[in-house]
N, C-alpha and C positions, 0 to 999 in steps of 0.2 A: 321173560327173555326164550323160552322154552317152545313156544307158541310161532315164532317169527323168523329164525333161523336155523340154519343146516346142523346138523352134530358137530361137523367140524369147526364151522363158526363161533357156535356156543361154548365147544370146549376151548378154544383160543381164548375168547372172552372171559370164560372162567379164570383161566390162567393168568391172563393178563393182569384182572382185577387182584387176584390173591396175591399176586408180585405186587403190585403198587400198592395193596393193602397193608403187606408186613414191610416192603421196604419203608413206607412211611412212619407205621409204627416202630421201627427201627430207629429211622434217625429221630423223631420224636424221643425216644428212650433216651437217648445217648445226648441228647442236645439238652433235653432235661436235668438227668444226672448229672453232667458235665457244670450247668449252671447253680444247681443244687450245691456240688463241692467248692466251685469257685465263691459261692455267697457266704458259705461255711467259713470256707478258709479266709475269707477278707474280714470276716465280721468276729472269729475266732467262736463262733457257735451257730446253732441252725434256730433260724425263728420262722415260724409259721407265714409269715407274709413271702419268705422266699419262695416256697411252694408255687404260692399264685403268680408271683413274679417270672421263675423260670418256665411254668407252665403256659404263661401267658405270651412269652415268648419265643417258644417251641412252638403252640399252636398256631402262631403267627408265618412263623417262620415254616413251617412244614406243612401246616396244613390248610394256610392261607390262601391258597387257589381254590376257586370255586369249580369242581370238577365233580360227577358223579362218585368217585369213591371218598373223597372228602367230604361231601354232601351227606352220605349215607352215616359215616363215622359220627360226623358232628351231629345229626338227626339221632342218633342213637346213644350218644352222650347225653343232649340237651333231655330228653325224657328220663334216663335215670338220674339227672342233677335235678330236675324238677322234684320226683320221688324224693331224692338225699335231702332236698330243702325243707320237703314238708315235714320229713321225718325229723331233721332237726329242731326245726320251728316247733315241735311237739315236743321233743326232749328238753328244750330249754325253759319251755313254758311260754313260749312266745303265743302261739294259739293253743287251745286246750286238747285234750285227746277225746276224738271222736267216739261217741257215743256206741256206734256200730261203724263197720267197715265202710271208707268211702270210694273203696274201689268199684263198683257199681253205679255210684253218680258220676265217678270219672270217666269210667265208661262210656254211659251214656251221652256225657258232654261232650267226648271227644269223637264221638261218630257223629253226635248231632252236627258239631262244627266241621269236620273232613265234608260231610255230604251237602250241607249248605253251601261252604264253599266251593264244592264240585258244582253244584245246580246253579248257581249266581255268580261266581268269581272263577271260575278254574284256570283262569290265566295264572292264579296266584299259588296253583299247586306246582308242585315239581312236575316234571314231564311224563316220569315213570310214573307216577301215581295215577295222573292224567289219564295215561293209557290205560292202566289196569282196571282204574274206574270206569274207563269209558267201554273196555271190555264187558265187564262185570253190570252195567247199569243201563247200559244202550243197547250195544250191539246183542246183548241175549235177550235183547225183544222179536229176536227173526229168529227161527227155529227150521230147519230142513228136515232133519234128521240126526240121529243119534249121534253121529260123526259132528257135530258141531257142537256137544257137549265133550267129546273126548280129543277132538285136534283143534278146530278151530273155528268160529262160526261165521266167518264174512266169505263168502265163497266167490272165487274168481271165475271169470269166462271160459276157463278151462274145466271146469266141473259141470 
């Protein structure tokens, strides 16, 4: 973001993204809490499935539009869910407690997969990730001087 736009455009984009993010979270919390209260009142007690149902409806209603803000939030949550489900599976005894920290293996698999996708199935990656990876792994092969590293390494005709 900071390499491609003026300061004014950057600040405007940040303000708009922050507003959209906070507005969506507020709408979601209002929807979720309202549905939780309604379900609890209707059934006379709180049931674990209520949380799932209320959150599914709120997620569909508030975060169902595929846009960059919602996409970032969903990807953030998905990564946290996968880690949480793995921990829950260990806690419940569905899978054994790893003898050593599995994080290095997870890191290796994540990076191996994303670079394989970038090299051979780029179109499957989110556009902002494609842009970042293109800058890091392709544009970085051309160097002119230190400004390439500090600013942006694609020269325009004016330079």
